[in-house]
C-alpha positions in Angstrom: -17.1 -2.6 -7.5 -13.3 -2.7 -7.6 -11.5 0.2 -9.1 -9.4 -0.7 -12.1 -5.7 -1.1 -11.3 -4.8 1.6 -14.0 -6.8 4.8 -14.2 -7.0 6.9 -17.3 -7.5 10.6 -17.5 -7.4 12.9 -20.4 -6.3 16.6 -19.9 -6.2 18.4 -23.3 -3.8 16.5 -25.6 -2.0 14.7 -22.6 -3.3 11.2 -21.6 -2.6 10.2 -18.0 -2.3 6.5 -17.1 -2.2 6.1 -13.3 -1.2 3.0 -11.4 -4.0 2.2 -8.9 -3.1 -0.5 -6.3 -2.0 2.2 -3.5 -2.7 -0.2 -0.8 0.1 -2.5 -2.5 2.2 0.5 -3.2 1.2 0.0 -6.9 2.9 -3.4 -7.0 2.5 -4.9 -10.5 0.4 -7.8 -11.2 -1.0 -9.5 -14.5 -4.2 -7.1 -14.4 -2.3 -4.0 -14.0 0.2 -5.0 -16.9 -2.6 -6.0 -19.0 -4.5 -2.7 -18.6 -1.4 -0.6 -18.9 -0.5 -2.5 -22.0 -3.9 -2.0 -23.5 -4.1 1.6 -22.4 -0.7 2.3 -24.0 -1.9 0.9 -27.3 -5.0 3.1 -27.2 -2.9 6.2 -26.3 -0.7 5.4 -29.4 -3.6 5.1 -31.8 -5.5 8.2 -30.3 -4.9 11.3 -32.6 -6.1 13.6 -29.9 -3.3 12.4 -27.5 0.1 13.7 -28.1 1.9 12.9 -24.9 1.3 10.2 -22.3 2.2 10.5 -18.6 2.5 7.5 -16.2 2.0 8.2 -12.6 1.1 6.3 -9.3 -2.0 6.7 -7.1 -1.2 7.3 -3.3 2.2 7.6 -1.9 4.4 5.4 -4.1 4.9 5.3 -8.1 5.6 1.6 -7.8 7.4 -0.8 -5.5 7.8 -3.3 -8.3 6.3 -6.8 -8.9 3.8 -8.2 -6.5 5.5 -11.1 -4.8 2.3 -12.8 -4.0 1.2 -12.6 -7.7 4.9 -14.0 -8.6 4.2 -17.0 -6.2 0.8 -17.6 -7.7 2.0 -17.6 -11.2 5.0 -19.8 -10.3 2.4 -22.4 -9.1 0.3 -22.2 -12.3 1.9 -21.2 -15.7 5.1 -20.3 -14.4 6.9 -16.9 -13.7 8.4 -16.5 -17.1 5.1 -15.9 -19.1 4.1 -13.2 -16.8 7.6 -11.5 -17.1 7.3 -11.8 -21.0 4.1 -9.8 -20.7 5.7 -7.2 -18.6 8.6 -6.9 -21.0 6.2 -6.6 -24.1 4.2 -3.8 -22.2 7.4 -1.9 -21.4 8.8 -2.4 -25.0 5.5 -1.1 -26.3 6.0 2.0 -24.2 9.6 2.4 -25.2 8.8 2.1 -28.8 5.9 4.4 -28.6 6.2 7.4 -31.4 4.6 9.6 -28.9 6.6 11.1 -25.8 6.1 9.3 -22.4 6.7 11.1 -19.1 7.0 9.2 -15.8 6.0 11.3 -12.8 7.2 9.3 -9.7 6.9 9.6 -6.2 7.4 7.7 -2.8 9.1 4.7 -4.4 10.2 3.7 -7.7 11.8 0.3 -7.1 12.7 -2.8 -9.2 9.8 -3.0 -11.7 8.8 0.5 -10.9 12.3 1.5 -11.8 12.2 -0.4 -15.1 8.8 1.3 -15.9 10.3 4.8 -15.4 13.4 3.6 -17.6 11.3 3.2 -20.7 9.8 6.7 -20.6 11.5 9.7 -22.5 11.5 11.9 -19.4 11.0 11.5 -15.7 10.1 14.2 -13.1 10.0 13.2 -9.4 8.8 14.4 -6.1 11.3 15.3 -3.3 12.1 12.4 -1.2 11.5 9.7 -3.8 13.4 6.6 -3.2 14.8 4.8 -6.4 16.5 1.5 -6.7 17.1 -1.8 -8.5 16.8 -3.9 -5.3 16.2 -7.2 -7.1 19.3 -8.7 -5.6 17.9 -8.2 -2.0 15.4 -10.7 -2.5 17.7 -13.1 -4.7 16.1 -11.9 -7.8 17.6 -10.7 -11.1 15.9 -8.1 -13.2 13.4 -9.3 -15.5 11.9 -6.2 -17.2 14.9 -4.4 -18.6 16.8 -2.7 -16.0 20.1 -4.7 -16.6 20.3 -3.2 -20.2 18.4 0.2 -19.8 19.7 1.3 -16.4 23.3 1.8 -17.7 22.2 3.5 -20.8 20.3 6.0 -18.4 22.9 6.8 -15.6 26.2 5.3 -16.8 28.1 2.1 -16.4 29.5 2.6 -13.0 26.4 4.0 -11.3 24.2 1.2 -12.7 26.7 -1.7 -11.6 26.5 0.0 -7.9 22.8 -0.2 -8.0 22.4 -3.6 -9.4 25.0 -4.9 -7.0 24.2 -3.0 -3.7 20.5 -3.0 -3.9 20.6 0.4 -2.4 17.8 2.9 -2.6 18.9 6.5 -3.7 17.2 9.8 -3.5 15.8 11.3 -6.6 17.8 14.3 -6.3 21.1 12.3 -6.9 19.9 11.6 -10.6 19.3 15.0 -11.6 23.2 15.9 -11.8 23.5 12.5 -14.1 20.7 13.8 -16.3 18.3 10.9 -16.0 15.7 12.9 -13.8 14.7 16.1 -15.5 13.3 17.9 -12.3 12.6 17.2 -8.7 9.8 19.0 -7.2 7.5 19.2 -4.3 5.1 16.3 -3.9 2.0 18.7 -4.1 3.3 20.1 -7.4 4.3 16.9 -9.0 1.3 16.3 -11.2 0.9 20.0 -12.1 4.6 20.3 -13.2 4.4 17.0 -15.2 1.2 18.3 -16.9 3.2 21.5 -17.9 6.3 19.5 -19.0 3.9 17.3 -21.2 2.2 20.4 -22.7 5.6 21.8 -23.8 6.3 18.6 -25.6 2.7 18.6 -27.0 3.1 22.1 -28.5 5.4 20.7 -31.3 3.9 19.4 -34.5 2.8 15.9 -33.8 3.9 14.3 -37.3 7.4 15.8 -36.9 7.8 14.8 -33.3 6.7 11.2 -34.1 9.3 11.2 -36.9 12.1 12.5 -34.4 11.1 9.6 -31.9 11.4 7.0 -34.8 14.8 8.4 -35.6 16.0 8.3 -32.0 14.6 4.7 -31.7 16.3 3.5 -34.6 19.7 4.7 -33.3 19.4 2.9 -30.1 22.0 0.1 -29.4 20.9 -2.6 -31.6 22.4 -5.2 -28.9 19.5 -4.2 -26.4 17.1 -6.7 -27.8 19.4 -9.5 -27.3 20.2 -8.2 -23.8 16.6 -8.2 -22.9 16.2 -11.7 -24.1 19.1 -12.8 -22.1 17.9 -11.0 -19.0 14.6 -13.2 -19.1 16.5 -16.3 -19.5 18.9 -15.2 -16.6 15.8 -14.6 -14.4 14.3 -17.9 -15.0 17.7 -19.8 -14.6 18.2 -17.9 -11.1 14.5 -18.5 -10.1 15.0 -22.2 -10.1 18.6 -22.7 -9.3 18.5 -20.5 -6.1 15.1 -21.3 -4.9 13.6 -17.7 -5.1 10.2 -18.8 -4.4 11.3 -19.8 -0.8 13.1 -16.4 -0.3 9.9 -14.5 -1.3 7.6 -16.7 0.9 10.1 -15.8 3.8 9.9 -12.1 3.0 6.2 -12.2 2.9 6.0 -14.1 6.2 8.2 -11.5 7.7 6.0 -8.7 6.7 2.9 -10.1 7.8 3.7 -11.7 11.0 2.9 -10.0 14.4 5.3 -12.3 16.3 7.8 -10.2 18.1 10.8 -12.7 17.9 14.1 -11.2 16.6 15.3 -12.6 13.2 18.9 -14.4 12.9 21.2 -12.7 10.7 20.7 -15.5 8.1 17.1 -15.0 8.1 17.5 -11.1 7.9 19.7 -11.3 4.7 17.2 -13.8 3.2 13.9 -12.1 4.0 14.1 -8.4 3.7 15.6 -5.3 1.8 15.9 -3.2 5.0 18.6 -2.1 7.2 16.3 -2.2 10.1 15.0 -5.7 10.2 15.6 -7.0 13.8 15.9 -3.4 15.1 13.2 -1.7 17.4 12.6 1.9 16.9 10.8 3.9 19.6 9.3 7.4 18.3 7.3 9.9 20.4 4.8 12.1 18.7 4.3 9.6 15.9 0.5 10.1 15.3 1.0 12.6 12.5 3.4 14.9 10.6 7.1 14.3 11.1 6.6 11.6 13.6 4.4 9.5 11.3 6.7 10.2 8.3 9.6 8.8 10.2 7.6 5.8 11.5 6.7 4.9 7.9 10.3 5.4 6.7 11.6 3.0 9.2 8.7 0.5 8.8 9.7 0.5 5.0 13.1 -0.9 6.0 11.5 -3.5 8.2 12.0 -1.9 11.8 9.6 -3.2 14.5 8.0 0.0 16.0 6.9 1.3 19.5 5.1 4.5 18.8 3.5 6.9 21.3 1.2 9.9 21.3 -1.1 11.8 23.6 -4.0 11.1 21.4 -4.9 7.5 21.8 -7.3 7.5 18.8 -4.8 9.0 16.5 -1.9 6.9 17.5 -4.0 3.6 17.3 -5.0 4.7 13.6 -1.3 5.4 12.8 -0.3 2.1 13.9 -3.1 0.3 11.9 -2.1 2.2 8.8 1.6 1.3 9.3 1.0 -2.5 9.8 -1.6 -2.5 6.9 0.9 -0.8 4.6 4.2 -2.4 5.7 3.5 -5.6 7.5 5.7 -4.8 10.4 5.2 -5.3 14.0 4.1 -1.9 15.5 2.7 -1.1 18.9 0.7 2.0 19.7 0.6 3.7 23.2 -1.3 6.6 24.6 1.4 8.4 26.6 2.5 11.8 28.1 6.1 12.3 27.6 6.3 14.6 30.6 5.0 12.0 32.9 7.9 9.9 34.3 5.7 6.9 35.0 4.1 7.0 31.5 7.7 6.9 30.0 9.1 4.2 32.2 6.2 2.0 31.6 6.2 2.7 28.0 10.0 1.9 27.6 9.6 -1.4 29.7 6.6 -2.6 27.7 8.3 -1.9 24.5 11.6 -3.8 25.7 9.4 -6.9 26.9 7.4 -6.9 23.4 10.2 -6.4 21.1 13.2 -7.7 22.9 15.5 -4.7 22.3 15.4 -1.0 22.2 17.8 0.1 19.4 16.6 3.7 18.3 14.8 6.3 20.2 13.4 9.3 18.4 12.4 12.2 20.8 10.0 14.0 18.4 7.2 15.3 20.6 6.9 19.1 20.9 4.5 21.9 21.0 4.5 25.6 20.2 2.9 28.3 22.3 4.5 31.5 20.7 4.3 35.1 22.2 6.3 37.8 23.1 8.1 37.4 26.4 5.8 39.5 28.4 2.6 37.7 27.1 4.1 34.4 27.8 2.4 32.9 30.8 3.8 30.5 33.4 1.7 27.6 32.0 3.0 28.3 28.4 6.5 28.4 29.4 6.2 25.1 31.4 4.2 23.3 28.6 6.7 24.0 26.0 9.8 23.2 28.0 8.2 20.1 29.7 7.2 18.6 26.2 10.3 19.4 24.1 13.1 19.2 26.7 11.9 17.3 29.9 10.1 14.7 27.7 13.3 14.0 25.7 15.3 13.9 28.9 12.7 11.4 30.6 12.8 9.1 27.4 16.5 9.2 27.0 16.9 8.4 30.7 14.6 5.5 30.4 16.2 3.8 27.5 19.8 4.5 28.3 20.5 1.5 30.6 19.0 -0.9 28.0 21.3 0.5 25.3 24.3 0.5 27.6 23.7 -3.2 28.6 23.4 -4.1 24.8 26.3 -2.0 23.8 24.4 -0.4 21.1 21.9 2.5 20.8 20.8 5.5 18.7 19.2 8.6 20.3 17.8 11.2 18.0 16.1 14.2 19.3 14.3 17.1 17.8 15.6 20.5 18.1 14.5 23.3 15.6 16.0 25.9 13.3 14.9 28.4 16.2 17.3 27.0 18.7 19.9 29.7 17.8 17.2 32.4 18.5 14.0 33.5 16.9 11.7 36.4 17.8 8.4 35.8 19.9 9.6 32.3 20.8 11.7 32.4 23.9 10.0 29.4 25.5 10.4 27.5 22.4 13.9 28.6 21.8 14.9 27.8 25.3 13.5 24.1 25.0 15.1 23.5 21.6 18.5 24.9 22.6 18.2 22.8 25.7 17.6 19.8 23.5 21.0 20.5 21.9 22.7 20.6 25.2 21.1 17.4 26.3 22.0 15.7 23.2 25.8 16.6 23.5 25.8 15.6 27.0 24.2 12.1 26.0 26.8 11.8 23.3 29.5 12.0 25.7 28.2 9.7 28.1 27.0 7.2 25.6 30.2 7.0 23.4 32.0 4.5 25.3 28.9 2.0 25.1 28.3 2.3 21.5 25.4 4.7 21.9 25.4 8.0 19.6 23.2 10.9 20.4 22.4 13.4 17.7 19.8 16.1 17.1 17.8 17.2 14.0 16.9 20.8 13.5 14.1 21.2 10.9 13.2 24.2 9.1 9.8 25.2 7.5 8.4 21.7 6.6 5.0 20.9 4.9 3.1 19.8 7.8 -0.4 20.5 8.9 0.9 23.1 11.2 2.4 25.0 8.3 -0.5 24.5 6.0 -2.8 25.9 8.6 -1.3 29.3 8.2 -3.0 31.9 6.0 -1.6 31.9 2.5 0.0 35.3 2.7 2.1 34.6 6.0 3.0 31.1 4.6 4.4 32.6 1.3 6.3 35.4 3.3 8.1 32.7 5.4 8.9 30.4 2.5 10.2 33.2 0.5 13.0 33.7 3.2 14.2 30.0 2.8 17.2 30.1 0.4 15.7 27.3 -1.6 12.5 29.2 -1.9 10.4 26.2 -0.8 9.2 24.3 2.3 10.6 21.0 3.0 8.8 17.6 2.8 8.4 15.4 6.0 10.2 12.8 3.9 13.3 14.8 3.9 13.4 14.8 7.8 12.5 11.0 7.7 15.5 10.5 5.5 17.7 12.5 8.0 16.5 10.3 10.9 17.0 7.0 8.9 20.6 8.0 8.2 21.5 9.0 11.7 20.1 5.8 13.0 22.0 3.8 10.5 25.4 2.0 10.5 26.6 4.6 8.0 26.3 7.1 11.0 28.1 5.0 13.4 31.0 7.7 13.9 28.8 10.6 14.2 27.7 11.9 17.5 26.8 15.0 19.3 25.9 16.8 16.0 22.9 19.0 15.1 21.7 18.1 11.6 20.1 21.1 10.1 17.4 20.1 7.5 16.1 23.5 6.5 16.8 24.6 2.9 19.6 26.6 4.1 17.7 29.1 6.4 20.3 28.4 9.2 22.9 30.1 7.2 21.0 33.4 7.7 19.1 35.2 10.5 15.8 34.9 12.3 12.6 34.2 10.0 10.8 37.1 11.7 
C-alpha cells in the first residue's frame, strides 16, 4: 500500500503535517496539495489543536512543484487549474486563525519556499538551502512568492532572489528576521515542537483574535497581486514554451549519456552551476564524501566517486543517481595504489570527457601517543591522507593543465596545527596543507586552483560512535557549542569549486565553529 503524500501526527495540542514524497524531495503534485488542503481545514476545525507544524519527510522540506506532474497537467486540464488549487491551499494556511510553523531542512525551493512564506514562523536546520529558482527553468512564481517574499525579507533581497535564482543558506535569513532560528538537523523537530508549545500556551480564543487582527492589517493589494501572478504564470508558460524547457530539464536529469551539454542547453535545462562539469571525489561512500557528492549532484555535476569498499560506493552511486538523475560512476579504488589512481582518473576522463574538480577526501585515523604508534599505523595514516592526495592530484593535473581549468580541493583537519596523541594524523594533515600550497603555485598559470578544507567536529558516524560523555566534552570546547553538519563542509567545497572562488588559491578554509581560534581539543 502506498503511503499518503502527507502524514499527520498529533503531539498534544500540536498537529504535524509532514510532506511525504522523500524520493522526489517532496515535490508537490495534485495529491499532496489536496491532502495538505484537507488536513489544514481539519486542523483549523479541531478544538484540540492549537498550533500546526508543516515539515518534510527525508532530506528536504520541498523542492517545489513536480515538473513531471506539471507536464501531465498541461496535457490534460492545463497547468493553471492545478496552480489555482495550490494557491487556494496556501491561502487557506495563511488565513488560518491558528499559528502555523514551517520546520524546513535540505531544500526549500520555489513552491517549498512559497509554502514556508505562508506560515507564521519558520525554523530551519543548518545547511538548508532556500531560493525562488523559478526563473532558472523559464518559470514565473505561481503560488505567491512574488507577493509574499518581499513582505518577508524586504524589496531588495526579494528582487535579488527572484532575478538571480540563487539558493541561499538559511542562516542568511535569521538576521533579516524571517527565519526565527537555525538548529542542528537532529534537533529540528524537537525545537519546532517546543516553539509550537510556547505558542499553544496562550489562550486559544485570544490568540485567534490576534491572528484575525494581524490578517486584517495585511496589505489589501496582496489579493490583486496573487491574481496577477497566476495570470503572468499562464502567459509566460505559453509564450516562452516552458514545457519544452521542463522536458529538457527532466531529460538531462534522467539520462546516463555522458556527452557534455552545450552552453545553450545548459542554460535551458538546469539550475545548477556544475552541469557540464565532472567532479571526482575519493572516500565518497559515506560521511563527508557522500555529502559533497550529493551537493554537487544537486547542481547537475557528473560524478566519478571512489572508495575502498565496493559495496558501499556502489550503493552510494545508486542513491545519488536515483535522487538527482545525474551521471555517476562508482569505482572500488585504493588511493595509496598509484596504478588504481591512474586507472580511475583515465577511466573517468574517458567516460565524462573532462576532469574539472578533484576532491581528495579519503583519510583514516589511528590515534595514539607517539611511543605507541606502530610503523604500520604511521604509514597507513600518512599514505591515505597525504600520499593519496598527492597521487590523485598528480594524475589529474595534466588533464586540467591541458584544458586550462581545474579545481583541486584536499582535506586537511583542524588538527594540522598540532593536537595531542595524533602525531601521525597531524603530520599527514599538515603535509596536505603544504601539498596544497605547492599545487596552487604550479597550477595558477593554467587556471587551476588548489585549496584545502580543515573541518572541525562534524556530525559523522565517527563522531556519533564516541561515548556520549566524551562527545559532549569535545563539543563543549567548540566556541559555537555544537558540532557541524556534513552539509556545512559540502557547501564549503561547492564554493571553492565554483567560479565565485576563481581568485582564491592556496588557502586553508577552516570550517570548525571557531575551534581553530583556540588551542588543542585535548
